[in-house]
C-alpha positions as CSV (number, residue, x, y, z in Angstrom):
1,M,31.0,78.5,-70.5
2,S,31.1,74.7,-69.8
3,R,34.0,72.7,-71.2
4,D,31.3,70.2,-72.4
5,I,30.2,72.7,-75.0
6,D,33.6,74.2,-76.0
7,K,34.4,71.3,-78.3
8,P,35.5,71.4,-82.0
9,I,32.3,69.7,-83.2
10,F,30.1,72.4,-81.7
11,R,32.3,75.1,-83.0
12,L,32.1,73.6,-86.5
13,V,28.3,73.3,-86.4
14,G,28.1,77.0,-85.3
15,E,30.5,78.1,-88.1
16,V,28.5,76.3,-90.7
17,A,25.2,77.8,-89.4
18,D,26.8,81.3,-89.5
19,E,27.8,80.8,-93.1
20,L,24.2,79.8,-93.9
21,G,22.9,82.8,-91.9
22,R,21.1,80.5,-89.5
23,E,20.6,80.2,-85.8
24,A,21.8,76.9,-84.4
25,Y,21.4,75.3,-81.0
26,V,22.3,72.1,-79.2
27,V,19.2,71.0,-77.3
28,G,17.6,68.4,-75.1
29,G,19.5,65.6,-73.3
30,Y,23.0,66.9,-73.9
31,V,22.2,70.3,-72.3
32,R,20.5,68.6,-69.4
33,D,23.3,66.2,-68.8
34,I,25.9,69.0,-68.8
35,F,24.3,70.4,-65.7
36,L,23.8,66.9,-64.2
37,E,27.5,66.3,-64.8
38,R,26.7,63.1,-66.7
39,E,28.2,61.7,-69.8
40,S,25.8,62.0,-72.7
41,D,25.8,60.7,-76.3
42,D,22.6,62.7,-77.2
43,L,23.8,65.3,-79.8
44,D,20.6,67.0,-81.0
45,F,20.7,70.2,-83.0
46,V,17.9,72.6,-83.8
47,T,18.2,75.3,-86.4
48,V,15.7,78.0,-87.4
49,G,15.2,76.9,-91.0
50,S,15.9,73.5,-92.7
51,G,17.5,71.0,-90.4
52,I,18.3,68.8,-93.4
53,G,20.0,71.7,-95.1
54,L,22.3,72.3,-92.1
55,A,23.0,68.6,-91.8
56,K,24.1,68.4,-95.4
57,A,26.4,71.4,-95.0
58,V,27.9,70.0,-91.8
59,A,28.5,66.6,-93.5
60,E,30.2,68.3,-96.4
61,R,32.5,70.3,-94.1
62,L,33.4,67.2,-92.1
63,G,34.5,65.5,-95.3
64,P,34.6,61.9,-96.6
65,G,34.4,60.3,-93.1
66,A,31.0,61.7,-92.5
67,H,27.9,59.6,-93.3
68,L,24.6,61.5,-94.0
69,S,21.1,60.0,-93.6
70,V,18.1,62.1,-94.6
71,F,14.6,61.4,-93.3
72,A,12.6,63.8,-95.5
73,N,9.2,62.7,-94.2
74,F,10.2,63.8,-90.7
75,G,12.2,66.8,-91.7
76,T,15.3,65.4,-89.9
77,A,18.8,64.3,-90.8
78,Q,21.6,62.4,-89.1
79,V,25.3,62.7,-89.6
80,K,27.6,60.0,-88.3
81,W,31.2,61.0,-87.9
82,R,33.8,59.3,-85.8
83,Q,32.2,58.6,-82.4
84,Y,29.4,61.1,-82.9
85,E,25.8,60.8,-84.1
86,L,24.5,64.3,-84.8
87,E,20.8,64.7,-85.2
88,F,19.5,67.8,-87.0
89,V,15.9,69.2,-87.1
90,G,14.4,72.5,-88.0
91,A,12.6,74.5,-85.3
92,R,9.0,73.6,-85.4
93,K,5.6,73.8,-83.8
94,E,3.2,70.9,-83.4
95,S,-0.5,70.3,-83.2
96,Y,-2.2,67.0,-82.5
97,S,-5.5,65.2,-83.3
98,H,-7.1,63.3,-80.4
99,D,-6.7,59.8,-81.8
100,S,-3.0,59.9,-82.7
101,R,0.3,60.9,-81.1
102,N,1.7,61.8,-84.6
103,P,1.7,65.6,-84.7
104,I,0.9,68.0,-87.5
105,V,4.2,69.8,-87.9
106,E,4.8,73.4,-89.1
107,D,8.0,75.5,-89.3
108,G,8.5,77.6,-86.2
109,T,10.8,79.6,-84.0
110,L,13.2,78.4,-81.3
111,D,10.5,79.5,-78.8
112,D,7.9,77.3,-80.6
113,D,10.4,74.4,-80.6
114,Q,11.1,74.7,-76.9
115,K,7.3,74.9,-76.0
116,R,6.8,71.5,-77.7
117,R,9.4,69.8,-75.6
118,D,8.2,67.2,-73.0
119,F,9.7,68.6,-69.8
120,T,11.4,71.9,-68.7
121,I,14.7,70.0,-68.0
122,N,14.7,68.9,-71.6
123,A,13.6,72.3,-73.1
124,M,17.0,74.1,-72.6
125,A,19.1,75.1,-75.5
126,I,22.7,76.4,-75.9
127,C,23.4,78.7,-78.8
128,L,26.3,77.7,-81.2
129,N,26.5,80.9,-83.3
130,K,29.8,82.7,-82.9
131,D,28.4,85.9,-81.4
132,R,26.4,84.0,-78.8
133,F,28.4,80.8,-78.5
134,G,27.6,79.0,-75.2
135,E,24.6,81.2,-74.3
136,L,21.9,79.2,-72.4
137,V,18.3,79.8,-73.6
138,D,16.0,78.6,-70.8
139,P,12.6,80.2,-71.0
140,F,10.9,77.7,-68.7
141,N,13.5,77.7,-65.9
142,G,14.6,74.2,-66.6
143,L,17.9,74.8,-64.9
144,I,16.1,75.7,-61.6
145,D,13.9,72.5,-61.9
146,L,17.1,70.5,-62.6
147,H,18.7,71.7,-59.4
148,R,15.5,71.2,-57.4
149,G,15.1,67.7,-58.9
150,I,11.6,68.3,-60.4
151,I,9.9,66.9,-63.5
152,K,7.3,69.3,-64.9
153,T,6.0,70.2,-68.3
154,P,6.8,73.5,-70.0
155,M,3.2,74.0,-71.0
156,D,-0.2,72.8,-69.7
157,P,0.4,69.2,-68.6
158,D,-3.0,68.0,-69.6
159,T,-2.4,69.2,-73.2
160,T,1.1,67.8,-73.1
161,F,0.1,64.3,-72.0
162,S,-3.1,64.2,-74.1
163,D,-1.2,65.2,-77.2
164,D,1.5,62.5,-76.7
165,P,0.6,60.1,-73.9
166,L,4.1,58.4,-74.1
167,R,5.4,61.5,-72.2
168,M,3.7,60.1,-69.1
169,L,5.9,57.1,-69.2
170,R,8.9,59.3,-70.0
171,A,8.1,61.4,-66.9
172,I,8.2,58.3,-64.7
173,R,11.3,57.0,-66.4
174,F,13.2,60.3,-65.8
175,A,12.0,60.4,-62.2
176,T,13.3,56.9,-61.7
177,R,16.6,57.4,-63.5
178,F,17.5,60.7,-61.8
179,G,15.8,60.3,-58.5
180,F,13.6,63.3,-59.2
181,R,10.1,64.2,-58.1
182,I,7.3,64.7,-60.5
183,E,5.7,68.0,-59.7
184,Q,2.2,67.6,-58.2
185,S,0.1,69.3,-61.0
186,T,2.1,67.3,-63.6
187,F,1.5,64.0,-61.7
188,D,-2.2,64.8,-61.3
189,A,-2.4,65.4,-65.1
190,I,-0.8,61.9,-65.6
191,K,-3.5,60.4,-63.5
192,R,-6.3,62.3,-65.4
193,N,-4.8,61.2,-68.8
194,A,-3.9,57.6,-68.0
195,G,-6.6,56.3,-70.3
196,R,-4.9,58.0,-73.2
197,M,-2.2,55.3,-73.1
198,E,-4.5,53.2,-75.3
199,I,-3.3,55.0,-78.4
200,I,0.4,54.1,-77.7
201,T,1.9,51.0,-79.3
202,R,3.1,48.2,-77.1
203,E,6.6,48.5,-78.7
204,R,6.9,52.1,-77.5
205,I,5.6,51.3,-74.0
206,N,8.1,48.4,-73.8
207,D,10.9,50.7,-74.7
208,E,10.2,52.9,-71.8
209,L,9.7,49.9,-69.4
210,M,13.0,48.5,-70.5
211,K,14.7,51.8,-69.6
212,I,13.0,51.8,-66.2
213,M,14.2,48.3,-65.6
214,R,17.8,49.3,-66.4
215,T,17.8,52.0,-63.7
216,D,19.6,51.5,-60.3
217,K,16.2,51.2,-58.5
218,P,13.5,50.0,-60.8
219,S,10.9,49.8,-58.0
220,V,10.6,53.6,-58.1
221,G,9.2,53.5,-61.6
222,W,6.8,50.6,-60.9
223,R,5.4,52.3,-57.8
224,L,4.9,55.5,-59.8
225,L,3.2,53.6,-62.6
226,D,0.8,52.1,-59.9
227,M,0.2,55.5,-58.2
228,A,-0.5,57.1,-61.6
229,G,-3.1,54.5,-62.6
230,L,-1.0,53.3,-65.5
231,L,-0.1,49.9,-64.1
232,D,-3.6,48.4,-64.5
233,Q,-3.4,49.2,-68.2
234,I,0.2,48.3,-68.9
235,L,0.6,45.1,-66.8
236,P,-2.6,44.2,-64.9
237,E,-1.1,40.8,-63.8
238,L,1.4,42.7,-61.7
239,A,-1.2,45.1,-60.3
240,A,-3.2,42.0,-59.2
241,L,-0.4,41.2,-56.7
242,K,-1.3,44.3,-54.6
243,G,-2.9,44.1,-51.2
244,V,-3.2,41.9,-48.2
245,E,-6.2,39.7,-47.2
246,T,-6.8,38.4,-43.7
247,R,-8.9,35.5,-42.5
248,E,-9.2,34.1,-39.0
249,G,-6.4,36.5,-38.0
250,K,-4.0,35.2,-40.6
251,G,-2.8,37.5,-43.4
252,H,-0.2,37.2,-46.1
253,K,2.4,39.7,-47.2
254,D,1.7,42.3,-49.9
255,N,3.1,40.4,-52.9
256,F,3.4,43.6,-55.0
257,L,5.7,45.3,-52.5
258,H,7.6,42.1,-52.0
259,T,8.1,41.7,-55.8
260,L,9.4,45.3,-56.1
261,Q,11.9,44.6,-53.3
262,V,13.1,41.5,-55.0
263,V,13.6,43.4,-58.3
264,D,15.7,46.0,-56.4
265,N,17.7,43.3,-54.7
266,V,18.5,41.8,-58.1
267,A,19.3,45.2,-59.5
268,A,21.8,45.9,-56.7
269,R,23.8,42.8,-57.8
270,S,23.2,42.4,-61.5
271,D,22.9,44.6,-64.6
272,S,20.9,41.9,-66.5
273,E,17.6,43.4,-67.5
274,W,16.1,40.0,-68.2
275,L,17.1,38.7,-64.7
276,R,15.2,41.8,-63.4
277,W,12.2,40.8,-65.5
278,A,12.4,37.3,-64.0
279,A,12.4,38.9,-60.6
280,L,9.3,41.0,-61.5
281,F,7.4,37.9,-62.7
282,H,8.6,35.4,-60.1
283,D,5.4,35.5,-58.1
284,I,3.1,36.6,-60.9
285,A,0.8,33.5,-60.4
286,K,0.2,34.1,-56.7
287,P,-3.2,35.9,-57.3
288,V,-4.5,32.9,-59.3
289,T,-3.2,30.3,-56.9
290,K,-4.0,32.0,-53.6
291,K,-6.1,29.8,-51.3
292,Y,-6.9,29.9,-47.6
293,E,-6.7,26.5,-45.9
294,R,-8.0,26.0,-42.4
295,G,-5.2,25.0,-40.0
296,V,-2.6,25.9,-42.6
297,G,-3.2,29.5,-43.6
298,W,-2.7,31.1,-47.0
299,T,-1.2,28.9,-49.7
300,F,0.0,29.6,-53.2
301,R,0.6,26.0,-54.4
302,N,2.5,25.6,-57.7
303,H,2.6,29.3,-58.3
304,N,6.1,28.9,-59.7
305,F,5.0,26.4,-62.4
306,I,1.8,28.2,-63.3
307,G,3.8,31.5,-63.3
308,E,6.3,29.9,-65.8
309,K,3.4,29.3,-68.2
310,M,2.0,32.7,-67.6
311,V,5.3,34.4,-68.7
312,G,4.8,33.2,-72.4
313,R,1.2,34.6,-72.4
314,I,2.3,37.9,-70.9
315,F,5.3,38.3,-73.3
316,R,3.0,37.7,-76.3
317,K,0.4,40.1,-75.1
318,M,3.0,42.8,-74.4
319,K,4.8,42.0,-77.7
320,M,8.0,41.3,-75.9
321,P,10.6,39.0,-77.5
322,Q,9.3,35.6,-78.4
323,N,12.8,34.0,-78.2
324,D,15.4,32.7,-75.8
325,K,14.9,35.8,-73.6
326,M,11.3,34.7,-72.9
327,K,12.4,31.1,-72.3
328,Y,15.1,32.3,-69.9
329,V,12.6,34.4,-67.9
330,A,10.0,31.6,-67.8
331,K,12.6,29.0,-66.7
332,L,13.8,31.2,-63.8
333,V,10.2,31.8,-62.7
334,G,9.5,28.1,-62.8
335,M,12.7,27.3,-60.8
336,H,12.9,30.2,-58.4
337,M,12.0,28.2,-55.4
338,R,14.3,25.3,-56.2
339,P,17.4,26.5,-54.3
340,Q,15.5,27.0,-51.1
341,S,13.8,23.6,-51.3
342,V,17.2,22.0,-52.1
343,G,18.6,23.7,-49.0
344,E,15.8,22.7,-46.8
345,E,15.9,19.0,-48.0
346,G,19.5,18.4,-46.9
347,V,21.5,19.5,-49.9
348,T,22.0,16.1,-51.4
349,D,24.3,15.6,-54.4
350,S,21.4,14.2,-56.4
351,A,19.2,17.3,-55.8
352,V,22.1,19.6,-56.5
353,R,22.9,17.8,-59.8
354,R,19.3,18.0,-60.9
355,M,19.1,21.7,-60.2
356,I,22.4,22.4,-62.0
357,T,21.4,20.3,-65.0
358,E,17.9,21.9,-65.3
359,A,19.2,25.5,-64.9
360,G,22.2,24.9,-67.2
361,P,24.2,28.0,-67.8
362,D,21.7,30.1,-65.9
363,I,22.4,28.5,-62.5
364,D,24.2,31.5,-61.1
365,D,21.3,33.8,-62.1
366,L,18.9,31.3,-60.4
367,M,20.9,31.4,-57.2
368,L,21.0,35.2,-57.3
369,L,17.2,35.4,-57.8
370,A,16.6,32.9,-55.0
371,E,18.7,34.9,-52.6
372,A,17.1,38.2,-53.7
373,D,13.7,36.6,-52.9
374,I,14.5,36.5,-49.2
375,T,12.7,39.6,-47.9
376,S,11.4,38.3,-44.6
377,K,11.4,40.7,-41.6
378,N,12.2,37.7,-39.4
379,P,16.0,37.8,-38.9
380,E,16.2,34.2,-37.7
381,K,14.4,32.9,-40.8
382,V,16.6,35.0,-43.1
383,R,19.7,33.7,-41.3
384,R,18.6,30.1,-41.6
385,I,17.7,30.3,-45.3
386,L,20.9,32.2,-46.2
387,E,23.0,29.5,-44.4
388,N,21.2,26.9,-46.4
389,F,22.0,28.8,-49.6
390,A,25.6,28.9,-48.6
391,L,25.6,25.1,-48.2
392,V,23.9,24.8,-51.6
393,R,26.6,26.9,-53.3
394,E,29.3,24.9,-51.5
395,R,27.9,21.6,-52.7
396,M,27.4,23.0,-56.2
397,A,31.1,23.7,-56.4
398,E,31.9,20.2,-55.1
399,V,29.6,18.5,-57.6
400,N,31.0,20.6,-60.5
401,A,34.5,19.8,-59.4
402,K,33.8,16.1,-60.0
403,D,31.8,16.6,-63.2
404,E,30.6,19.6,-65.2
405,Y,26.8,19.6,-65.1
406,R,25.9,23.1,-66.3
407,N,26.0,22.0,-69.9
408,W,25.1,18.4,-69.2
409,K,23.9,16.2,-72.0
410,N,22.7,12.6,-71.7
411,P,25.6,10.4,-72.8
412,V,23.0,8.1,-74.5
413,D,20.8,9.7,-77.1
414,G,17.5,8.6,-78.6
415,N,19.1,7.3,-81.8
416,E,21.2,4.8,-79.9
417,I,18.2,3.6,-77.9
418,M,16.2,3.0,-81.1
419,A,19.1,1.3,-82.8
420,A,19.7,-1.0,-79.8
421,F,16.1,-2.3,-79.6
422,D,14.9,-1.6,-83.1
423,L,12.3,0.9,-81.8
424,Q,10.5,3.7,-83.5
425,P,10.3,7.2,-81.9
426,G,7.8,7.2,-79.0
427,P,7.2,7.3,-75.3
428,L,9.3,4.2,-74.6
429,V,12.4,5.8,-76.0
430,A,11.8,8.9,-73.9
431,E,11.3,6.6,-70.8
432,L,14.6,4.8,-71.3
433,K,16.4,8.1,-71.8
434,Q,14.9,9.5,-68.6
435,A,15.8,6.4,-66.7
436,V,19.5,6.9,-67.7
437,K,19.4,10.6,-66.7
438,D,17.8,9.8,-63.3
439,A,20.4,7.1,-62.6
440,I,23.3,9.5,-63.4
441,L,21.9,12.4,-61.5
442,D,21.2,10.1,-58.5
443,G,24.8,8.9,-58.6
444,I,23.8,5.3,-59.4
445,V,25.7,5.3,-62.8
446,P,28.8,7.3,-63.7
447,N,28.4,10.2,-66.1
448,E,30.1,8.2,-68.9
449,H,28.8,6.8,-72.1
450,D,29.7,3.1,-71.7
451,A,28.3,2.8,-68.2
452,A,25.2,4.8,-69.2
453,Y,24.7,2.6,-72.3
454,A,25.0,-0.6,-70.3
455,Y,22.5,0.7,-67.8
456,M,20.1,1.6,-70.7
457,I,20.4,-1.9,-72.0
458,E,19.5,-3.4,-68.6
459,C,16.5,-1.1,-68.3
460,G,15.3,-2.1,-71.7
461,R,15.6,-5.8,-70.8
462,Q,13.6,-5.2,-67.6
463,R,10.9,-3.8,-69.8
464,G,10.8,-6.9,-71.9
465,L,12.8,-5.5,-74.8
466,T,15.2,-7.5,-76.9
467,L,18.4,-6.3,-78.4
468,K,18.3,-6.0,-82.2
469,S,21.3,-8.2,-82.6
470,Q,19.6,-11.0,-80.6
471,S,16.3,-10.7,-82.3
472,S,17.8,-11.0,-85.8
473,S,19.7,-14.1,-84.8
């Protein structure tokens, strides 16, 4: 018996179930993760009978520190106690209608409950009753599939995926997370049922995509989504990056494969899921900006700026957060080429200041994304670009040592400009404010209020403006 099951909390649940005359099992992810030797916080219990009844009895046994939540509509209950979240459900069998993933639920046996599980590796159960404590119940050979690294359904895969199409994404997510292979007949069923994804809400799809993005190598999941025919439905803008076109003997790289490499490069250096999304979208506008120019070759002019605008539309369509996360991704997409251009243009203080100022607190993430974007097979080109990046980083440190630009604010604000020249809000105020910013970032004026204010007054006079104090006299 595994030490992972020989714990007081499992003994307690088994004792309470014995007193009620019930069978009780721990199921699903916790059992799977025992054999994968992974830490797990999934504590799901199945009992033959009322799951809510067992949960109430367990909460009562645990005492005042236990918090019980009952979800009567779903026949489930949760007990929070110390570091544990215990989920209870009665064994059940399910049937589905074609236009919904919400099942019709009936009471059932443990066998019924295991048959309704998504994959064999998640259909194992361990008995908690005293006379069978620690006994593994594995009718679909999930343990064998676990050791072989295979994702397959316990029942007919076409029925499994048609009933609940979200399971197709879960199969890909588990394959990505664990480095497993989706069994061929199961994968073929995903391809046949790809169209069923239309009944799944964007929120549930996004939840699975987020989990794929948090894995060590997200590209595995995105490749499987493409191979399964799901990518065109979920994110057609990404699917549009696929392929290579050649004219007059000149081709361009496959931007889909390049993008996935960039995502993996970022994932190897950062746990930030939103930086990974920025990597996924960094070239998203290349299909709409692609153009062949004689004597030049393939161009993707302004794909960074157009991609920045596309991010907002994609986030809205996918029902992803419409907040600072979206703005962060859009900003990095718009700026992802800046470090390379700064490096190629001589790494001037002015260019570095501007980049730091515009990136703000996200400058380190921008540099990481730009470095991850170097996937060329030409070693000389890679060496040259990385050397430029090293110079950019060195100059950034020097500039910041002299003055902090990450959280830079213009020392002269719009209210001061309007007060000085008795102006109303408008383009002229913005023009003067921009002139002060440019002068500071170009090193013409010190990053100090008095010097900046004096420069602003001079710029105003050059534009024919009169100081308020002079005009009133």
